[in-house]
Chimera marker file (.cmm) of the C-alpha trace (Angstrom):
<marker_set name="trace">
<marker id="1" x="89.990" y="100.146" z="91.051" r="1" g="1" b="0" radius="0.5"/>
<marker id="2" x="92.644" y="101.183" z="93.576" r="1" g="1" b="0" radius="0.5"/>
<marker id="3" x="92.343" y="97.754" z="95.242" r="1" g="1" b="0" radius="0.5"/>
<marker id="4" x="93.768" y="96.229" z="92.052" r="1" g="1" b="0" radius="0.5"/>
<marker id="5" x="97.067" y="98.048" z="92.567" r="1" g="1" b="0" radius="0.5"/>
<marker id="6" x="98.262" y="97.682" z="96.172" r="1" g="1" b="0" radius="0.5"/>
<marker id="7" x="101.952" y="97.592" z="95.211" r="1" g="1" b="0" radius="0.5"/>
<marker id="8" x="101.676" y="100.660" z="92.997" r="1" g="1" b="0" radius="0.5"/>
<marker id="9" x="99.847" y="102.464" z="95.775" r="1" g="1" b="0" radius="0.5"/>
<marker id="10" x="102.687" y="101.613" z="98.145" r="1" g="1" b="0" radius="0.5"/>
<marker id="11" x="105.288" y="102.713" z="95.581" r="1" g="1" b="0" radius="0.5"/>
<marker id="12" x="103.689" y="106.063" z="94.754" r="1" g="1" b="0" radius="0.5"/>
<marker id="13" x="102.547" y="106.938" z="98.260" r="1" g="1" b="0" radius="0.5"/>
<marker id="14" x="105.932" y="106.017" z="99.771" r="1" g="1" b="0" radius="0.5"/>
<marker id="15" x="108.362" y="107.338" z="97.162" r="1" g="1" b="0" radius="0.5"/>
<marker id="16" x="106.336" y="110.135" z="95.529" r="1" g="1" b="0" radius="0.5"/>
<marker id="17" x="104.521" y="111.415" z="98.627" r="1" g="1" b="0" radius="0.5"/>
<marker id="18" x="103.933" y="115.109" z="99.229" r="1" g="1" b="0" radius="0.5"/>
<marker id="19" x="107.516" y="115.727" z="100.430" r="1" g="1" b="0" radius="0.5"/>
<marker id="20" x="109.314" y="113.405" z="98.018" r="1" g="1" b="0" radius="0.5"/>
<marker id="21" x="111.654" y="116.190" z="96.741" r="1" g="1" b="0" radius="0.5"/>
<marker id="22" x="113.221" y="116.261" z="100.207" r="1" g="1" b="0" radius="0.5"/>
<marker id="23" x="114.324" y="112.654" z="99.704" r="1" g="1" b="0" radius="0.5"/>
<marker id="24" x="115.218" y="112.673" z="96.009" r="1" g="1" b="0" radius="0.5"/>
<marker id="25" x="116.522" y="115.357" z="93.670" r="1" g="1" b="0" radius="0.5"/>
<marker id="26" x="114.765" y="113.920" z="90.619" r="1" g="1" b="0" radius="0.5"/>
<marker id="27" x="111.929" y="111.509" z="89.872" r="1" g="1" b="0" radius="0.5"/>
<marker id="28" x="114.519" y="109.046" z="88.551" r="1" g="1" b="0" radius="0.5"/>
<marker id="29" x="116.339" y="109.178" z="91.861" r="1" g="1" b="0" radius="0.5"/>
<marker id="30" x="113.067" y="108.467" z="93.693" r="1" g="1" b="0" radius="0.5"/>
<marker id="31" x="112.570" y="105.395" z="91.489" r="1" g="1" b="0" radius="0.5"/>
<marker id="32" x="116.155" y="104.322" z="92.194" r="1" g="1" b="0" radius="0.5"/>
<marker id="33" x="115.545" y="104.780" z="95.930" r="1" g="1" b="0" radius="0.5"/>
<marker id="34" x="112.608" y="102.392" z="95.574" r="1" g="1" b="0" radius="0.5"/>
<marker id="35" x="114.665" y="99.899" z="93.601" r="1" g="1" b="0" radius="0.5"/>
<marker id="36" x="117.447" y="99.988" z="96.191" r="1" g="1" b="0" radius="0.5"/>
<marker id="37" x="115.144" y="99.746" z="99.211" r="1" g="1" b="0" radius="0.5"/>
<marker id="38" x="112.396" y="97.284" z="98.424" r="1" g="1" b="0" radius="0.5"/>
<marker id="39" x="112.560" y="93.497" z="98.107" r="1" g="1" b="0" radius="0.5"/>
<marker id="40" x="112.632" y="92.039" z="94.590" r="1" g="1" b="0" radius="0.5"/>
<marker id="41" x="109.178" y="90.505" z="95.082" r="1" g="1" b="0" radius="0.5"/>
<marker id="42" x="107.641" y="93.924" z="95.741" r="1" g="1" b="0" radius="0.5"/>
<marker id="43" x="109.386" y="95.444" z="92.735" r="1" g="1" b="0" radius="0.5"/>
<marker id="44" x="108.185" y="92.590" z="90.528" r="1" g="1" b="0" radius="0.5"/>
<marker id="45" x="104.628" y="92.966" z="91.806" r="1" g="1" b="0" radius="0.5"/>
<marker id="46" x="104.655" y="96.739" z="91.239" r="1" g="1" b="0" radius="0.5"/>
<marker id="47" x="106.058" y="96.212" z="87.745" r="1" g="1" b="0" radius="0.5"/>
<marker id="48" x="103.282" y="93.751" z="86.929" r="1" g="1" b="0" radius="0.5"/>
<marker id="49" x="100.628" y="96.105" z="88.273" r="1" g="1" b="0" radius="0.5"/>
<marker id="50" x="102.064" y="98.997" z="86.278" r="1" g="1" b="0" radius="0.5"/>
<marker id="51" x="102.059" y="96.889" z="83.114" r="1" g="1" b="0" radius="0.5"/>
<marker id="52" x="98.429" y="96.017" z="83.797" r="1" g="1" b="0" radius="0.5"/>
<marker id="53" x="97.544" y="99.679" z="84.333" r="1" g="1" b="0" radius="0.5"/>
<marker id="54" x="99.273" y="100.749" z="81.117" r="1" g="1" b="0" radius="0.5"/>
<marker id="55" x="97.392" y="98.095" z="79.136" r="1" g="1" b="0" radius="0.5"/>
<marker id="56" x="94.013" y="99.374" z="80.291" r="1" g="1" b="0" radius="0.5"/>
<marker id="57" x="91.998" y="101.464" z="77.838" r="1" g="1" b="0" radius="0.5"/>
<marker id="58" x="92.089" y="104.634" z="79.909" r="1" g="1" b="0" radius="0.5"/>
<marker id="59" x="92.279" y="108.228" z="78.719" r="1" g="1" b="0" radius="0.5"/>
<marker id="60" x="95.246" y="110.416" z="79.602" r="1" g="1" b="0" radius="0.5"/>
<marker id="61" x="93.044" y="112.579" z="81.810" r="1" g="1" b="0" radius="0.5"/>
<marker id="62" x="91.660" y="109.578" z="83.689" r="1" g="1" b="0" radius="0.5"/>
<marker id="63" x="95.149" y="108.100" z="84.002" r="1" g="1" b="0" radius="0.5"/>
<marker id="64" x="96.406" y="111.390" z="85.405" r="1" g="1" b="0" radius="0.5"/>
<marker id="65" x="93.555" y="111.586" z="87.896" r="1" g="1" b="0" radius="0.5"/>
<marker id="66" x="93.992" y="107.978" z="88.973" r="1" g="1" b="0" radius="0.5"/>
<marker id="67" x="97.769" y="108.105" z="89.429" r="1" g="1" b="0" radius="0.5"/>
<marker id="68" x="98.078" y="111.595" z="90.837" r="1" g="1" b="0" radius="0.5"/>
<marker id="69" x="95.012" y="111.493" z="93.058" r="1" g="1" b="0" radius="0.5"/>
<marker id="70" x="94.000" y="107.947" z="93.919" r="1" g="1" b="0" radius="0.5"/>
<marker id="71" x="97.413" y="106.263" z="94.065" r="1" g="1" b="0" radius="0.5"/>
<marker id="72" x="98.947" y="109.052" z="96.128" r="1" g="1" b="0" radius="0.5"/>
<marker id="73" x="101.543" y="110.336" z="93.663" r="1" g="1" b="0" radius="0.5"/>
<marker id="74" x="102.607" y="113.952" z="94.180" r="1" g="1" b="0" radius="0.5"/>
<marker id="75" x="104.856" y="114.165" z="91.129" r="1" g="1" b="0" radius="0.5"/>
<marker id="76" x="103.338" y="115.735" z="88.034" r="1" g="1" b="0" radius="0.5"/>
<marker id="77" x="105.248" y="114.698" z="84.896" r="1" g="1" b="0" radius="0.5"/>
<marker id="78" x="103.713" y="117.604" z="83.018" r="1" g="1" b="0" radius="0.5"/>
<marker id="79" x="106.131" y="119.826" z="84.923" r="1" g="1" b="0" radius="0.5"/>
<marker id="80" x="108.801" y="118.317" z="82.659" r="1" g="1" b="0" radius="0.5"/>
<marker id="81" x="106.663" y="118.337" z="79.511" r="1" g="1" b="0" radius="0.5"/>
<marker id="82" x="105.783" y="114.651" z="79.719" r="1" g="1" b="0" radius="0.5"/>
<marker id="83" x="102.419" y="113.002" z="79.841" r="1" g="1" b="0" radius="0.5"/>
<marker id="84" x="101.571" y="110.755" z="82.744" r="1" g="1" b="0" radius="0.5"/>
<marker id="85" x="101.577" y="107.793" z="80.364" r="1" g="1" b="0" radius="0.5"/>
<marker id="86" x="105.046" y="108.666" z="79.039" r="1" g="1" b="0" radius="0.5"/>
<marker id="87" x="106.390" y="108.933" z="82.558" r="1" g="1" b="0" radius="0.5"/>
<marker id="88" x="104.751" y="105.697" z="83.667" r="1" g="1" b="0" radius="0.5"/>
<marker id="89" x="106.235" y="103.934" z="80.649" r="1" g="1" b="0" radius="0.5"/>
<marker id="90" x="109.692" y="105.165" z="81.661" r="1" g="1" b="0" radius="0.5"/>
<marker id="91" x="109.086" y="103.983" z="85.244" r="1" g="1" b="0" radius="0.5"/>
<marker id="92" x="107.999" y="100.616" z="83.845" r="1" g="1" b="0" radius="0.5"/>
<marker id="93" x="111.278" y="100.361" z="81.943" r="1" g="1" b="0" radius="0.5"/>
<marker id="94" x="113.227" y="101.117" z="85.127" r="1" g="1" b="0" radius="0.5"/>
<marker id="95" x="111.337" y="98.471" z="87.070" r="1" g="1" b="0" radius="0.5"/>
<marker id="96" x="111.713" y="95.919" z="84.288" r="1" g="1" b="0" radius="0.5"/>
<marker id="97" x="115.423" y="96.598" z="83.768" r="1" g="1" b="0" radius="0.5"/>
<marker id="98" x="116.010" y="95.907" z="87.441" r="1" g="1" b="0" radius="0.5"/>
<marker id="99" x="114.704" y="92.350" z="87.230" r="1" g="1" b="0" radius="0.5"/>
<link id1="1" id2="2" r="1" g="1" b="0" radius="0.2"/>
<link id1="2" id2="3" r="1" g="1" b="0" radius="0.2"/>
<link id1="3" id2="4" r="1" g="1" b="0" radius="0.2"/>
<link id1="4" id2="5" r="1" g="1" b="0" radius="0.2"/>
<link id1="5" id2="6" r="1" g="1" b="0" radius="0.2"/>
<link id1="6" id2="7" r="1" g="1" b="0" radius="0.2"/>
<link id1="7" id2="8" r="1" g="1" b="0" radius="0.2"/>
<link id1="8" id2="9" r="1" g="1" b="0" radius="0.2"/>
<link id1="9" id2="10" r="1" g="1" b="0" radius="0.2"/>
<link id1="10" id2="11" r="1" g="1" b="0" radius="0.2"/>
<link id1="11" id2="12" r="1" g="1" b="0" radius="0.2"/>
<link id1="12" id2="13" r="1" g="1" b="0" radius="0.2"/>
<link id1="13" id2="14" r="1" g="1" b="0" radius="0.2"/>
<link id1="14" id2="15" r="1" g="1" b="0" radius="0.2"/>
<link id1="15" id2="16" r="1" g="1" b="0" radius="0.2"/>
<link id1="16" id2="17" r="1" g="1" b="0" radius="0.2"/>
<link id1="17" id2="18" r="1" g="1" b="0" radius="0.2"/>
<link id1="18" id2="19" r="1" g="1" b="0" radius="0.2"/>
<link id1="19" id2="20" r="1" g="1" b="0" radius="0.2"/>
<link id1="20" id2="21" r="1" g="1" b="0" radius="0.2"/>
<link id1="21" id2="22" r="1" g="1" b="0" radius="0.2"/>
<link id1="22" id2="23" r="1" g="1" b="0" radius="0.2"/>
<link id1="23" id2="24" r="1" g="1" b="0" radius="0.2"/>
<link id1="24" id2="25" r="1" g="1" b="0" radius="0.2"/>
<link id1="25" id2="26" r="1" g="1" b="0" radius="0.2"/>
<link id1="26" id2="27" r="1" g="1" b="0" radius="0.2"/>
<link id1="27" id2="28" r="1" g="1" b="0" radius="0.2"/>
<link id1="28" id2="29" r="1" g="1" b="0" radius="0.2"/>
<link id1="29" id2="30" r="1" g="1" b="0" radius="0.2"/>
<link id1="30" id2="31" r="1" g="1" b="0" radius="0.2"/>
<link id1="31" id2="32" r="1" g="1" b="0" radius="0.2"/>
<link id1="32" id2="33" r="1" g="1" b="0" radius="0.2"/>
<link id1="33" id2="34" r="1" g="1" b="0" radius="0.2"/>
<link id1="34" id2="35" r="1" g="1" b="0" radius="0.2"/>
<link id1="35" id2="36" r="1" g="1" b="0" radius="0.2"/>
<link id1="36" id2="37" r="1" g="1" b="0" radius="0.2"/>
<link id1="37" id2="38" r="1" g="1" b="0" radius="0.2"/>
<link id1="38" id2="39" r="1" g="1" b="0" radius="0.2"/>
<link id1="39" id2="40" r="1" g="1" b="0" radius="0.2"/>
<link id1="40" id2="41" r="1" g="1" b="0" radius="0.2"/>
<link id1="41" id2="42" r="1" g="1" b="0" radius="0.2"/>
<link id1="42" id2="43" r="1" g="1" b="0" radius="0.2"/>
<link id1="43" id2="44" r="1" g="1" b="0" radius="0.2"/>
<link id1="44" id2="45" r="1" g="1" b="0" radius="0.2"/>
<link id1="45" id2="46" r="1" g="1" b="0" radius="0.2"/>
<link id1="46" id2="47" r="1" g="1" b="0" radius="0.2"/>
<link id1="47" id2="48" r="1" g="1" b="0" radius="0.2"/>
<link id1="48" id2="49" r="1" g="1" b="0" radius="0.2"/>
<link id1="49" id2="50" r="1" g="1" b="0" radius="0.2"/>
<link id1="50" id2="51" r="1" g="1" b="0" radius="0.2"/>
<link id1="51" id2="52" r="1" g="1" b="0" radius="0.2"/>
<link id1="52" id2="53" r="1" g="1" b="0" radius="0.2"/>
<link id1="53" id2="54" r="1" g="1" b="0" radius="0.2"/>
<link id1="54" id2="55" r="1" g="1" b="0" radius="0.2"/>
<link id1="55" id2="56" r="1" g="1" b="0" radius="0.2"/>
<link id1="56" id2="57" r="1" g="1" b="0" radius="0.2"/>
<link id1="57" id2="58" r="1" g="1" b="0" radius="0.2"/>
<link id1="58" id2="59" r="1" g="1" b="0" radius="0.2"/>
<link id1="59" id2="60" r="1" g="1" b="0" radius="0.2"/>
<link id1="60" id2="61" r="1" g="1" b="0" radius="0.2"/>
<link id1="61" id2="62" r="1" g="1" b="0" radius="0.2"/>
<link id1="62" id2="63" r="1" g="1" b="0" radius="0.2"/>
<link id1="63" id2="64" r="1" g="1" b="0" radius="0.2"/>
<link id1="64" id2="65" r="1" g="1" b="0" radius="0.2"/>
<link id1="65" id2="66" r="1" g="1" b="0" radius="0.2"/>
<link id1="66" id2="67" r="1" g="1" b="0" radius="0.2"/>
<link id1="67" id2="68" r="1" g="1" b="0" radius="0.2"/>
<link id1="68" id2="69" r="1" g="1" b="0" radius="0.2"/>
<link id1="69" id2="70" r="1" g="1" b="0" radius="0.2"/>
<link id1="70" id2="71" r="1" g="1" b="0" radius="0.2"/>
<link id1="71" id2="72" r="1" g="1" b="0" radius="0.2"/>
<link id1="72" id2="73" r="1" g="1" b="0" radius="0.2"/>
<link id1="73" id2="74" r="1" g="1" b="0" radius="0.2"/>
<link id1="74" id2="75" r="1" g="1" b="0" radius="0.2"/>
<link id1="75" id2="76" r="1" g="1" b="0" radius="0.2"/>
<link id1="76" id2="77" r="1" g="1" b="0" radius="0.2"/>
<link id1="77" id2="78" r="1" g="1" b="0" radius="0.2"/>
<link id1="78" id2="79" r="1" g="1" b="0" radius="0.2"/>
<link id1="79" id2="80" r="1" g="1" b="0" radius="0.2"/>
<link id1="80" id2="81" r="1" g="1" b="0" radius="0.2"/>
<link id1="81" id2="82" r="1" g="1" b="0" radius="0.2"/>
<link id1="82" id2="83" r="1" g="1" b="0" radius="0.2"/>
<link id1="83" id2="84" r="1" g="1" b="0" radius="0.2"/>
<link id1="84" id2="85" r="1" g="1" b="0" radius="0.2"/>
<link id1="85" id2="86" r="1" g="1" b="0" radius="0.2"/>
<link id1="86" id2="87" r="1" g="1" b="0" radius="0.2"/>
<link id1="87" id2="88" r="1" g="1" b="0" radius="0.2"/>
<link id1="88" id2="89" r="1" g="1" b="0" radius="0.2"/>
<link id1="89" id2="90" r="1" g="1" b="0" radius="0.2"/>
<link id1="90" id2="91" r="1" g="1" b="0" radius="0.2"/>
<link id1="91" id2="92" r="1" g="1" b="0" radius="0.2"/>
<link id1="92" id2="93" r="1" g="1" b="0" radius="0.2"/>
<link id1="93" id2="94" r="1" g="1" b="0" radius="0.2"/>
<link id1="94" id2="95" r="1" g="1" b="0" radius="0.2"/>
<link id1="95" id2="96" r="1" g="1" b="0" radius="0.2"/>
<link id1="96" id2="97" r="1" g="1" b="0" radius="0.2"/>
<link id1="97" id2="98" r="1" g="1" b="0" radius="0.2"/>
<link id1="98" id2="99" r="1" g="1" b="0" radius="0.2"/>
</marker_set>
């Protein structure tokens, strides 16, 4: 399934890698760093892939495992009392608003 989401993999593994807090004070700042650094085509593609992922009938646990493990994301939204889905929906809004 990871092959379906190459742009999301790039986004998470590049902007939410293991040391992402050294480059951004907050998850929102990491998203903004992405928005300010990547070409519009990449942002659009990641947004479309994220929309596709959020539309899939996938449990919260499976979504957490997929995003946090397989896509290379080292941010855990539960640290701020949010589900992975809630956080991804907020990221989706940020990516969509940028278009």
